[in-house]
TIVEXVO-843197 format. One record per residue (C-alpha): residue in three letters; residue number from 1; z negated, x negated, y negated. Coordinates in nm, 4 decimals, padded with zeros to 6 digits, m for minus. Last residue first. Layout:
BEGIN
  residuo  num         Z         X         Y
      ALA  NUM         Z         X         Y
...
//
This chain:
BEGIN
  residuo  num         Z         X         Y
      GLN  526   00.5683   01.1394  m00.0045
      GLN  525   00.6690   01.5198  m00.0279
      PRO  524   00.9458   01.6309   00.1874
      ARG  523   01.2954   01.5364   00.1148
      ASP  522   01.5355   01.8417   00.0784
      PRO  521   01.6612   01.7349  m00.2727
      GLN  520   01.7362   01.3802  m00.1943
      LYS  519   01.8117   01.1680  m00.4882
      ILE  518   01.8648   00.7976  m00.3755
      PRO  517   02.1878   00.7072  m00.5545
      HIS  516   02.0820   00.9051  m00.8798
      VAL  515   02.3549   01.1241  m01.0055
      LYS  514   02.5904   01.0929  m01.3108
      LYS  513   02.7177   00.7536  m01.2147
      GLY  512   02.7381   00.5003  m01.4786
      LYS  511   02.4575   00.2532  m01.4620
      LYS  510   02.5174  m00.0470  m01.2626
      ALA  509   02.2703  m00.0876  m00.9763
      ASN  508   01.9839  m00.3072  m00.9988
      GLN  507   01.8916  m00.6066  m00.8071
      GLY  506   02.1533  m00.8688  m00.8683
      GLY  505   01.9326  m01.1269  m00.9157
      LYS  504   01.8834  m01.0507  m01.2649
      ASN  503   02.1229  m01.3142  m01.4581
      PRO  502   02.2476  m01.4751  m01.1519
      LYS  501   02.4318  m01.1519  m00.9975
      THR  500   02.4187  m01.3110  m00.6221
      ASP  499   02.4752  m00.9637  m00.4622
      LYS  498   02.6939  m01.0522  m00.1683
      SER  497   02.4003  m01.0647   00.0592
      SER  496   02.3489  m00.6975  m00.0338
      HIS  495   02.0100  m00.6087  m00.1295
      PRO  494   01.7855  m00.4370   00.1792
      GLN  493   01.7706  m00.0531   00.1587
      GLN  492   01.4714   00.1407   00.0981
      ALA  491   01.6098   00.3814  m00.1709
      ALA  490   01.7386   00.6248   00.0840
      GLU  489   01.4026   00.6264   00.2551
      PRO  488   01.2722   00.7932  m00.0655
      VAL  487   01.0121   00.6177  m00.2727
      GLY  486   00.6426   00.6625  m00.2944
      GLY  485   00.3447   00.8587  m00.4445
      GLY  484   00.5314   01.0412  m00.7079
      LYS  483   00.4539   01.4080  m00.5597
      ASN  482   00.7430   01.6366  m00.5829
      ALA  481   00.8161   01.9366  m00.7621
      SER  480   01.1631   02.0860  m00.8130
      LYS  479   01.3456   02.1021  m01.1460
      GLY  478   01.5870   02.3194  m01.3139
      LYS  477   01.9422   02.1664  m01.4248
      GLY  476   02.0174   02.1503  m01.8156
      GLY  475   02.2794   01.9074  m01.7507
      ARG  474   02.0444   01.6301  m01.6900
      LYS  473   02.1670   01.4192  m01.9753
      HIS  472   02.1357   01.7117  m02.1937
      ARG  471   01.8008   01.7975  m02.1143
      ARG  470   01.7160   01.4369  m02.1301
      ARG  469   01.8584   01.3877  m02.4828
      LYS  468   01.6472   01.7187  m02.5949
      LYS  467   01.3444   01.5830  m02.4340
      LYS  466   01.4113   01.2643  m02.6302
      GLN  465   01.4741   01.4638  m02.9577
      ALA  464   01.1430   01.6425  m02.9058
      ALA  463   00.9425   01.3241  m02.8662
      ASP  462   01.1137   01.2083  m03.2100
      GLY  461   01.0095   01.5271  m03.3976
      GLY  460   00.6402   01.5415  m03.2899
      ALA  459   00.5074   01.5245  m02.9478
      ASN  458   00.1780   01.3150  m02.9841
      GLU  457  m00.0263   01.5371  m02.7823
      GLY  456   00.2406   01.5719  m02.5091
      ALA  455   00.2695   01.2214  m02.4753
      ASN  454  m00.0822   01.1948  m02.3638
      GLY  453  m00.2809   00.8821  m02.4365
      GLY  452  m00.5395   00.7600  m02.2020
      GLU  451  m00.8672   00.7965  m02.0902
      ALA  450  m00.9744   00.6636  m01.7613
      ASN  449  m01.1441   00.8755  m01.5007
      VAL  448  m01.4082   00.6919  m01.2677
      PRO  447  m01.4338   00.8504  m00.9341
      THR  446  m01.7610   00.7911  m00.7813
      ASN  445  m01.7481   00.5604  m00.4593
      ALA  444  m02.0869   00.3837  m00.4713
      ASN  443  m02.2812   00.6791  m00.4513
      ASP  442  m02.6224   00.5788  m00.5056
      GLY  441  m02.8460   00.5249  m00.2044
      ASN  440  m03.2232   00.6078  m00.1456
      SER  439  m03.4632   00.3812  m00.0180
      PRO  438  m03.6697   00.4061   00.3014
      ASN  437  m03.9242   00.0883   00.3963
      GLY  436  m03.7814  m00.1468   00.6477
      LYS  435  m03.9102  m00.4518   00.4718
      GLY  434  m03.5779  m00.5517   00.3674
      ASP  433  m03.4818  m00.2038   00.1921
      ASN  432  m03.3832   00.0467   00.4321
      GLY  431  m03.1078   00.3018   00.3590
      LYS  430  m03.0604   00.6756   00.3031
      GLY  429  m02.7469   00.8513   00.2160
      ARG  428  m02.5873   00.9278  m00.1067
      SER  427  m02.2306   00.8342  m00.0385
      ASN  426  m02.2989   00.8536   00.3362
      ALA  425  m02.3084   00.5178   00.5087
      ALA  424  m02.0243   00.3443   00.6448
      GLY  423  m02.0270   00.0084   00.4799
      ASN  422  m02.3294  m00.1090   00.6722
      ALA  421  m02.5552  m00.1260   00.3497
      LYS  420  m02.4087   00.1429   00.1818
      GLY  419  m02.7343   00.3293   00.1794
      LYS  418  m02.8582   00.1264  m00.1337
      GLY  417  m02.9467  m00.1874   00.0468
      GLY  416  m03.2606  m00.3590   00.0216
      LYS  415  m03.3947  m00.6965  m00.1760
      GLY  414  m03.5006  m00.9796   00.0403
      GLY  413  m03.5344  m00.9599   00.4205
      HIS  412  m03.3070  m00.8442   00.7058
      GLY  411  m03.2418  m00.4631   00.6042
      ARG  410  m03.2340  m00.1930   00.8519
      ARG  409  m02.8916  m00.0360   00.8618
      GLY  408  m02.7879   00.2045   00.6132
      LYS  407  m02.8153   00.6020   00.6837
      GLY  406  m02.5508   00.8884   00.6315
      LYS  405  m02.5374   00.9165   01.0276
      ASN  404  m02.7753   00.6908   01.1820
      ALA  403  m02.9118   00.9676   01.4320
      LEU  402  m02.5752   01.0825   01.5066
      SER  401  m02.4131   00.7482   01.6083
      THR  400  m02.7354   00.6497   01.7779
      LYS  399  m02.7427   00.9388   01.9895
      ARG  398  m02.3637   00.9045   02.0905
      GLU  397  m02.4057   00.5723   02.2006
      SER  396  m02.7394   00.6319   02.3849
      LYS  395  m02.5673   00.9304   02.5562
      PRO  394  m02.3056   00.6984   02.6993
      ALA  393  m01.9805   00.8473   02.5999
      GLU  392  m01.8497   01.1692   02.7709
      LEU  391  m01.5494   01.2074   02.9855
      PRO  390  m01.5593   00.8561   03.1585
      ALA  389  m01.2191   00.6862   03.2405
      GLY  388  m01.0720   00.7626   03.5848
      VAL  387  m00.7327   00.6938   03.4701
      ALA  386  m00.6029   01.0301   03.4539
      GLU  385  m00.9299   01.2009   03.3668
      SER  384  m00.9470   01.0054   03.0554
      GLU  383  m00.6057   01.0792   02.9574
      GLU  382  m00.6642   01.4246   02.9874
      LYS  381  m01.0146   01.4209   02.8666
      ASN  380  m00.9342   01.2441   02.5192
      ILE  379  m01.2929   01.2050   02.3828
      GLU  378  m01.3472   01.3700   02.0613
      ILE  377  m01.4382   01.1467   01.7557
      GLN  376  m01.7993   01.2487   01.6238
      TYR  375  m01.8163   01.3147   01.2465
      GLU  374  m01.9282   01.1590   00.9183
      LEU  373  m01.5814   00.9500   00.9000
      PHE  372  m01.8047   00.6598   00.8053
      ARG  371  m02.0679   00.7134   01.1024
      GLU  370  m01.8006   00.7653   01.3400
      ILE  369  m01.6332   00.4297   01.2383
      ASP  368  m01.9648   00.2367   01.2703
      ARG  367  m01.9917   00.4236   01.6001
      PHE  366  m01.6485   00.2633   01.6932
      TYR  365  m01.7339  m00.0810   01.5887
      ARG  364  m02.0788  m00.0598   01.8019
      ARG  363  m01.8510   00.0465   02.1222
      ASP  362  m01.6056  m00.2463   02.0586
      ASP  361  m01.7327  m00.4777   02.3437
      ASN  360  m01.7788  m00.1895   02.6141
      ASN  359  m01.4418  m00.0648   02.5562
      VAL  358  m01.2881   00.1824   02.3319
      PHE  357  m00.9361   00.2701   02.3369
      THR  356  m00.8208   00.4883   02.0293
      ILE  355  m00.5959   00.7703   02.0017
      ALA  354  m00.4562   00.9143   01.6774
      ILE  353  m00.2186   01.2081   01.6649
      GLY  352  m00.0112   01.3484   01.3835
      ASP  351   00.1182   01.6735   01.2072
      ARG  350   00.3574   01.6140   00.9089
      GLU  349   00.2971   01.6907   00.5304
      ALA  348   00.4852   01.3772   00.4413
      ARG  347   00.2639   01.1673   00.6228
      ALA  346   00.0903   01.2804   00.9549
      THR  345   00.1054   00.9177   01.1264
      ARG  344   00.0673   00.5669   00.9474
      GLY  343  m00.2881   00.7124   00.8167
      ILE  342  m00.3994   00.6092   01.1680
      ARG  341  m00.3943   00.2186   01.0764
      HIS  340  m00.5368   00.2660   00.7245
      VAL  339  m00.8040   00.4955   00.8172
      TYR  338  m00.9081   00.2299   01.1002
      ASP  337  m00.8755  m00.0355   00.8601
      GLU  336  m01.1405   00.1636   00.6411
      ALA  335  m01.3820   00.1565   00.9129
      ASP  334  m01.3762  m00.2265   00.9634
      HIS  333  m01.3941  m00.3940   01.3157
      PRO  332  m01.0734  m00.2446   01.4280
      VAL  331  m01.0938  m00.0728   01.7974
      ASP  330  m00.8168  m00.2341   02.0154
      TYR  329  m00.5280  m00.0446   02.1792
      ASN  328  m00.5466   00.1791   01.8716
      ILE  327  m00.2564   00.4158   01.9284
      VAL  326  m00.0804   00.5753   01.6584
      ILE  325   00.1490   00.8900   01.7607
      GLN  324   00.3984   01.0803   01.6155
      ILE  323   00.5394   00.8317   01.3512
      ASP  322   00.7856   01.0271   01.1126
      ASP  321   00.7209   00.9003   00.7506
      ILE  320   00.7424   00.5279   00.7663
      ASP  319   00.6439   00.3392   00.4885
      ILE  318   00.4961   00.0077   00.5485
      GLY  317   00.2423  m00.1233   00.2693
      ARG  316  m00.0786  m00.1129   00.4915
      ALA  315  m00.1518  m00.0922   00.8956
      LEU  314   00.1835  m00.2514   00.9899
      ILE  313   00.0380  m00.6386   00.9401
      ASP  312  m00.2430  m00.4904   01.1292
      THR  311  m00.1161  m00.6401   01.4256
      ALA  310   00.1730  m00.4608   01.6011
      VAL  309   00.3236  m00.2689   01.8874
      ILE  308   00.6622  m00.0814   01.7996
      VAL  307   00.7641   00.1876   02.0272
      ASP  306   01.0471   00.4035   02.0635
      LEU  305   01.3109   00.1342   01.9658
      GLN  304   01.6824   00.2232   01.8511
      GLY  303   01.5348   00.4907   01.6426
      SER  302   01.6967   00.3491   01.3331
      LYS  301   01.3336   00.2845   01.1853
      PHE  300   01.2581   00.0809   01.5080
      LEU  299   01.5632  m00.1382   01.5283
      PHE  298   01.5597  m00.1832   01.1353
      MET  297   01.1640  m00.2797   01.1379
      MET  296   01.2563  m00.5288   01.4225
      ASN  295   01.5508  m00.6763   01.2560
      ASP  294   01.3374  m00.7254   00.9121
      ARG  293   01.0871  m00.9027   01.1065
      GLU  292   01.3009  m01.1149   01.2933
      ALA  291   01.4903  m01.2249   00.9857
      GLN  290   01.1287  m01.2889   00.8537
      THR  289   01.0501  m01.5228   01.1190
      LEU  288   00.8204  m01.3831   01.3866
      ASP  287   00.4737  m01.5383   01.4480
      SER  286   00.3213  m01.3356   01.1965
      HIS  285   00.3327  m01.0106   01.4311
      MET  284   00.5462  m00.7387   01.5029
      GLU  283   00.6652  m00.6427   01.8498
      GLY  282   00.9461  m00.4309   02.0124
      SER  281   00.9539  m00.1181   02.2688
      LYS  280   01.2039   00.0674   02.4438
      ILE  279   01.0006   00.1813   02.7609
      LYS  278   01.1274   00.0525   03.1094
      MET  277   00.7527   00.0118   03.2230
      ARG  276   00.8087  m00.3482   03.2519
      LYS  275   00.9071  m00.3573   02.9102
      LEU  274   00.5856  m00.1783   02.8150
      ALA  273   00.3735  m00.4623   02.9799
      ARG  272   00.5830  m00.7340   02.7641
      ASN  271   00.4823  m00.5499   02.4343
      VAL  270   00.1193  m00.5124   02.5583
      GLU  269   00.1089  m00.8766   02.6216
      LYS  268   00.2689  m00.9847   02.3136
      VAL  267   00.0534  m00.7516   02.0696
      GLY  266  m00.2590  m00.8919   02.2528
      GLY  265  m00.1772  m01.2610   02.1672
      LYS  264  m00.1022  m01.1635   01.8084
      LYS  263  m00.4718  m01.0114   01.7996
      GLY  262  m00.6282  m00.6781   01.6994
      ALA  261  m00.3755  m00.4610   01.8603
      PHE  260  m00.2240  m00.1676   01.7127
      ILE  259   00.0291   00.0381   01.9190
      ILE  258   00.2819   00.2503   01.7020
      VAL  257   00.4765   00.5342   01.8252
      ARG  256   00.8128   00.7561   01.7355
      THR  255   01.0019   00.8231   02.0545
      LEU  254   00.7693   01.0426   02.2587
      GLU  253   00.9887   01.2953   02.4555
      PRO  252   00.8846   01.1584   02.7704
      ASN  251   00.5231   01.2758   02.7401
      THR  250   00.3768   01.3007   03.0840
      THR  249   00.5063   00.9661   03.1819
      PHE  248   00.4429   00.8255   02.8318
      LEU  247   00.0943   00.9056   02.8261
      HIS  246   00.0203   00.7974   03.2017
      GLU  245   00.1864   00.4595   03.1255
      ILE  244  m00.0294   00.4172   02.7737
      VAL  243  m00.3558   00.5271   02.9853
      LYS  242  m00.2609   00.2666   03.2854
      LEU  241  m00.2348  m00.0014   02.9914
      LYS  240  m00.5947   00.0734   02.8661
      GLN  239  m00.7401   00.0644   03.2190
      THR  238  m00.7899  m00.3277   03.2698
      ASN  237  m00.9518  m00.3359   02.9421
      GLU  236  m01.2089  m00.0975   03.0412
      CYS  235  m01.2046   00.2647   02.9109
      TYR  234  m01.3867   00.4959   02.6795
      VAL  233  m01.0548   00.7136   02.5476
      CYS  232  m01.0791   00.8539   02.2080
      SER  231  m00.9337   01.1488   01.9885
      GLN  230  m00.8014   01.1880   01.6223
      LYS  229  m00.5846   01.5057   01.5626
      ILE  228  m00.4358   01.3693   01.2445
      LYS  227  m00.3472   01.6992   01.0083
      GLU  226  m00.6852   01.6745   00.8262
      ALA  225  m00.5430   01.3334   00.6690
      PRO  224  m00.7877   01.0484   00.7394
      LYS  223  m01.0771   01.0322   00.4837
      SER  222  m01.0329   00.9024   00.1493
      VAL  221  m01.2003   00.6408  m00.0128
      SER  220  m01.3357   00.7333  m00.3296
      LEU  219  m01.1302   00.6606  m00.6419
      LYS  218  m01.2131   00.3922  m00.8722
      ILE  217  m01.0873   00.3128  m01.2015
      ILE  216  m01.2449  m00.0038  m01.3806
      GLU  215  m01.0967  m00.0508  m01.7298
      PRO  214  m01.0784  m00.4339  m01.7517
      GLU  213  m01.2982  m00.6101  m02.0372
      HIS  212  m01.0912  m00.9156  m01.9907
      MET  211  m00.9681  m01.0172  m01.6490
      LEU  210  m00.9166  m01.3301  m01.4459
      SER  209  m01.2285  m01.4748  m01.3427
      GLU  208  m01.4475  m01.1355  m01.3767
      ALA  207  m01.1793  m00.9516  m01.1460
      LEU  206  m01.1873  m01.2314  m00.9069
      GLN  205  m01.5803  m01.1866  m00.8709
      GLN  204  m01.5342  m00.8132  m00.8707
      ILE  203  m01.3000  m00.8602  m00.5726
      LYS  202  m01.5322  m01.0962  m00.4167
      ASP  201  m01.8049  m00.8540  m00.4390
      PRO  200  m01.6262  m00.5931  m00.2019
      MET  199  m01.4059  m00.3242  m00.3919
      THR  198  m01.1906  m00.1768  m00.1249
      ALA  197  m00.7955  m00.0562  m00.1191
      SER  196  m00.7378  m00.2980  m00.3992
      PHE  195  m00.5172  m00.2788  m00.7337
      MET  194  m00.5351  m00.5545  m01.0181
      ILE  193  m00.3620  m00.5182  m01.3523
      THR  192  m00.3886  m00.8177  m01.5822
      GLN  191  m00.2591  m00.8281  m01.9311
      HIS  190  m00.1546  m01.1403  m02.0794
      GLU  189  m00.2308  m01.3818  m02.3735
      LYS  188  m00.3486  m01.6947  m02.2128
      PRO  187   00.0099  m01.7918  m02.0972
      LEU  186   00.0198  m01.7885  m01.7197
      TYR  185   00.0408  m02.1237  m01.5650
      SER  184  m00.3471  m02.1251  m01.4517
      ALA  183  m00.2814  m01.7507  m01.3054
      ILE  182  m00.0683  m01.9202  m01.0416
      LYS  181  m00.3655  m02.1739  m00.9379
      MET  180  m00.6168  m01.8868  m00.9542
      ILE  179  m00.3971  m01.6892  m00.6916
      ASP  178  m00.3473  m01.9942  m00.4843
      ASP  177  m00.7124  m02.0417  m00.4826
      SER  176  m00.7933  m01.7005  m00.3678
      PHE  175  m00.5030  m01.6768  m00.1039
      GLY  174  m00.7202  m01.6902   00.2213
      MET  173  m00.5968  m01.4096   00.3950
      ASP  172  m00.8855  m01.1906   00.3175
      LEU  171  m00.8443  m01.2591  m00.0459
      MET  170  m00.4772  m01.1073   00.0011
      ARG  169  m00.6152  m00.8460   00.1417
      ASP  168  m00.8438  m00.7389  m00.1254
      ALA  167  m00.6010  m00.7961  m00.3869
      GLU  166  m00.3703  m00.5344  m00.2229
      ASP  165  m00.1400  m00.5486  m00.5625
      LEU  164  m00.2077  m00.8120  m00.7791
      ILE  163  m00.0184  m00.7614  m01.1288
      PHE  162   00.0141  m01.0012  m01.3898
      PHE  161   00.1957  m00.8798  m01.7167
      LYS  160   00.2762  m01.0533  m02.0262
      VAL  159   00.4790  m01.3459  m01.8950
      ASN  158   00.6909  m01.5080  m02.1785
      SER  157   00.5882  m01.8731  m02.1200
      PHE  156   00.6009  m01.8238  m01.7226
      ASP  155   00.9181  m02.0478  m01.6857
      THR  154   00.9918  m02.1016  m01.3230
      ASN  153   01.1701  m02.3696  m01.1194
      GLY  152   00.9782  m02.6515  m01.1811
      MET  151   00.9574  m02.7547  m00.8044
      GLN  150   00.5795  m02.7135  m00.8202
      ILE  149   00.6264  m02.3718  m00.9489
      HIS  148   00.9031  m02.2901  m00.6863
      SER  147   00.6577  m02.3840  m00.4118
      ILE  146   00.3838  m02.1780  m00.5894
      LEU  145   00.5753  m01.8789  m00.5627
      ARG  144   00.6383  m01.8926  m00.2026
      GLY  143   00.2866  m01.9832  m00.0961
      PRO  142   00.1426  m01.6884  m00.3263
      THR  141   00.3981  m01.3953  m00.1960
      ALA  140   00.6218  m01.2771  m00.4815
      ILE  139   00.7558  m00.9907  m00.6960
      VAL  138   00.8953  m01.1390  m00.9923
      VAL  137   01.0038  m00.8775  m01.3054
      ASP  136   01.2189  m00.9466  m01.5906
      ALA  135   01.4827  m01.1756  m01.4004
      GLY  134   01.4816  m01.4843  m01.6038
      ALA  133   01.8029  m01.6900  m01.5497
      LYS  132   01.5926  m01.9795  m01.3770
      LEU  131   01.4075  m01.7337  m01.1917
      SER  130   01.7107  m01.5488  m01.0535
      LYS  129   01.9138  m01.8917  m00.9826
      LEU  128   01.6219  m02.0026  m00.7577
      GLU  127   01.5748  m01.6882  m00.5785
      GLN  126   01.9625  m01.6946  m00.5099
      ASP  125   01.9382  m02.0251  m00.3978
      TYR  124   01.6478  m01.9595  m00.1632
      ARG  123   01.8370  m01.6384  m00.0181
      ASN  122   02.1292  m01.8676   00.0760
      GLY  121   01.8962  m02.1220   00.2343
      ASP  120   01.7670  m01.8945   00.4616
      ASN  119   01.4592  m01.7019   00.4487
      GLY  118   01.0968  m01.7220   00.5863
      GLY  117   00.9097  m01.7132   00.2494
      TYR  116   00.9085  m01.4825  m00.0197
      VAL  115   01.0101  m01.4147  m00.3590
      PRO  114   01.1634  m01.0649  m00.4377
      ILE  113   01.3770  m01.0440  m00.7724
      SER  112   01.3722  m00.8145  m01.0412
      GLY  111   01.6046  m00.6625  m01.2965
      ILE  110   01.6234  m00.4965  m01.6341
      ASP  109   01.9022  m00.5056  m01.8666
      ASP  108   02.0664  m00.1735  m01.7363
      LEU  107   01.7470   00.0271  m01.7083
      TYR  106   01.8990   00.3413  m01.5745
      TYR  105   01.8166   00.2780  m01.1951
      SER  104   01.4703   00.1071  m01.2964
      PHE  103   01.2671   00.3462  m01.0762
      GLY  102   01.4831   00.3518  m00.7867
      GLN  101   01.5275  m00.0292  m00.7841
      MET  100   01.1667  m00.0944  m00.8540
      ALA   99   01.0825   00.0999  m00.5446
      GLN   98   01.2896  m00.1289  m00.3216
      ASP   97   01.1230  m00.4400  m00.4861
      ILE   96   00.7858  m00.2791  m00.3992
      GLN   95   00.8791  m00.2271  m00.0474
      GLN   94   01.0354  m00.5917  m00.0120
      ALA   93   00.7233  m00.7479  m00.1471
      LEU   92   00.4889  m00.5350   00.0929
      GLU   91   00.7055  m00.6583   00.3853
      ARG   90   00.6644  m01.0419   00.2645
      THR   89   00.2762  m01.0111   00.2701
      PRO   88   00.0025  m01.0551   00.0445
      SER   87   00.1768  m00.9530  m00.2941
      MET   86   00.1757  m01.0916  m00.6474
      ILE   85   00.3590  m00.9109  m00.9240
      VAL   84   00.4509  m01.1478  m01.2293
      CYS   83   00.5960  m00.9624  m01.5084
      HIS   82   00.8139  m01.0488  m01.8071
      ILE   81   01.0365  m01.3420  m01.6801
      LYS   80   01.2876  m01.4102  m01.9582
      ASP   79   01.6402  m01.2633  m02.0110
      PRO   78   01.5666  m01.0574  m02.2960
      GLN   77   01.2520  m01.1245  m02.4942
      LEU   76   00.9203  m00.9211  m02.5165
      GLU   75   00.6879  m00.9648  m02.7849
      GLY   74   00.9019  m00.7403  m03.0617
      SER   73   00.5639  m00.5639  m03.1301
      ASP   72   00.7883  m00.2546  m03.2544
      ASP   71   00.8440  m00.0927  m02.9228
      TYR   70   01.1203   00.1406  m02.9590
      GLY   69   01.3845  m00.0924  m02.9987
      THR   68   01.5572  m00.0432  m02.6793
      HIS   67   01.4736  m00.3807  m02.4972
      SER   66   01.0796  m00.3239  m02.6241
      ASP   65   01.0765   00.0507  m02.4872
      ASP   64   01.2344  m00.0822  m02.1406
      ILE   63   00.9602  m00.3680  m02.1133
      ARG   62   00.7180  m00.0921  m02.1747
      SER   61   00.8546   00.1743  m01.9440
      LEU   60   00.8594  m00.0871  m01.6851
      VAL   59   00.5219  m00.1862  m01.7007
      PRO   58   00.4286   00.1850  m01.7130
      LEU   57   00.6127   00.2681  m01.4028
      LEU   56   00.5461  m00.0135  m01.2106
      TYR   55   00.1785  m00.0109  m01.2508
      ALA   54   00.0765   00.3655  m01.0701
      ALA   53   00.4249   00.3725  m00.9136
      THR   52   00.2990   00.1186  m00.6419
      LYS   51  m00.0376   00.2674  m00.6397
      GLY   50   00.1083   00.5857  m00.5052
      THR   49  m00.2083   00.7041  m00.2849
      GLY   48  m00.0480   00.5526   00.0331
      THR   47  m00.3227   00.2680   00.0478
      GLN   46  m00.6589   00.3941  m00.0685
      ALA   45  m00.7665   00.3542  m00.4165
      CYS   44  m00.9352   00.0931  m00.6299
      GLY   43  m00.8022   00.0074  m00.9552
      LEU   42  m00.8688  m00.2730  m01.1792
      VAL   41  m00.6947  m00.2215  m01.5199
      ASP   40  m00.6509  m00.4923  m01.7985
      LYS   39  m00.5736  m00.2677  m02.1051
      GLY   38  m00.2504  m00.2647  m02.2823
      ASP   37  m00.2365   00.1112  m02.3839
      ILE   36   00.0553   00.1540  m02.1494
      ILE   35  m00.1675   00.0142  m01.8557
      ALA   34  m00.4463   00.2812  m01.9637
      PRO   33  m00.2019   00.5809  m01.9666
      ILE   32  m00.0768   00.4716  m01.6248
      THR   31  m00.4288   00.4345  m01.4569
      ALA   30  m00.5965   00.7660  m01.4183
      GLU   29  m00.2688   00.9802  m01.3836
      GLN   28  m00.1244   00.7610  m01.1372
      ILE   27  m00.4374   00.6985  m00.9403
      PRO   26  m00.4743   01.1013  m00.8970
      THR   25  m00.1139   01.1275  m00.7932
      CYS   24   00.1381   01.2419  m01.0680
      GLU   23   00.3586   01.5682  m01.0467
      GLU   22   00.7314   01.5370  m01.1093
      PHE   21   00.8876   01.3296  m00.8765
      ARG   20   01.2438   01.4663  m00.8015
      MET   19   01.3923   01.1289  m00.7560
      ASP   18   01.6479   01.2241  m01.0273
      TYR   17   01.3767   01.3539  m01.2401
      LEU   16   01.1697   01.0051  m01.2055
      ALA   15   01.4907   00.8140  m01.2840
      ASP   14   01.5345   01.0151  m01.6163
      LEU   13   01.1632   00.9874  m01.6862
      ILE   12   01.2088   00.6128  m01.6663
      ASN   11   01.5035   00.6011  m01.8753
      ASP   10   01.3476   00.8053  m02.1364
      SER    9   01.0355   00.5932  m02.1513
      LEU    8   00.6695   00.6792  m02.0422
      PRO    7   00.4121   00.8301  m02.2631
      LEU    6   00.2615   01.0756  m01.9995
      ASP    5   00.3337   01.4527  m02.0174
      GLU    4   00.6560   01.4000  m01.8645
      PHE    3   00.5032   01.2667  m01.5473
      ARG    2   00.3253   01.5874  m01.4905
      MET    1  m00.0828   01.6249  m01.4783
//
């Protein structure tokens, strides 16, 4: 579906045109009409599918229509907080705000402010001024927003939209009570929108607490991109650094590498070892201050660092298109985390490589990943031979992996599973009940398509006039298709420290230029 077929405002469509976004992703096509219709929406889709645009575009469009007189409800007031977006991390909050800058370029009277911890006093003052003045959209981490609430810096009486991005990750990080506390300060009548990469029971329980008859839109968790060449090395912990050293010695052209480690201590240890190897590397984990994180990402994106070693803080919500190799120094304990990690490479139609180090303790987690992917990950013979690692997995390991393909684990009493007991079974595989008896599983990941309005079906004279205005505004130029799944890198620039416009936090550029500042005709599809 094309964005112009959706009931989005003229100004939003103009920004999308300039950014060369024309075709919706599946999650955008399913959720945007439902959000515009005012329904509570619970969307489940993998990271990287365009969820940010899926909620920002309809919300900004509704705010814009109200400000310009197209919305007869008269509910939205200028210079008030209308939307609160919750993010689990500072990095994701920054990325959402950067997307906001691009989508709202033609919205003069609509602004946003990112609110997160780890900042200096000047940043806090800017947050305070913007919250007091009523920035339309507040993008915040839970802890920092609660601090502002407790100090009386917020007025949520006009909030109409409450959005939880990566809700599953927020719950994993222990923010459940904070979310419920923030929700208690919101008006009774508001629209709740929740996006999650997974749909565990705790997400459904949260939805029941916050949402009213939500439209549930579930897209099956995608497998890794076909252009990712996956391999593994069965090695001991003492051999892992030797594999990395051999990899960089034989491939000196490697300059865009992410190494994922399971714990902060492992990140620091690997980074120290890389520096001893004279490899330009940096580290990313929760012990760093926000300024240190920002500087680390700048150094990596600008090419001053060849390698960044990170915890799963970089597995989601970070948009870097040109990663050559992802190395799993430790096997993630969740199969979907594996998909998120290696999904940092092979983006924007590029090829990519993912190598996973598997020690004795991690073999069972690796078997779970193979069952989830429904195929065996080949052994990297070159790297294995270089360090004397085995060229094949123990036969029992591979036999178990294949034997359990499409099956859940044995139950332990009570009611049996439905083929998804282990989180890695085939969508219609076989599981066992609590007594060891076989039972057929149902597909837990069946896509649900939301029914929504189509702007093209209600064209009429007004729609024709809008399109005519857009054609005049764009100078009659032709269009080039691009997926609406992300924001070009040029949009991802931090706000100037001099920008302290009190009304909206100084987040939006002034309208007056003919060309959108982040228009990139040659940029590959996100």
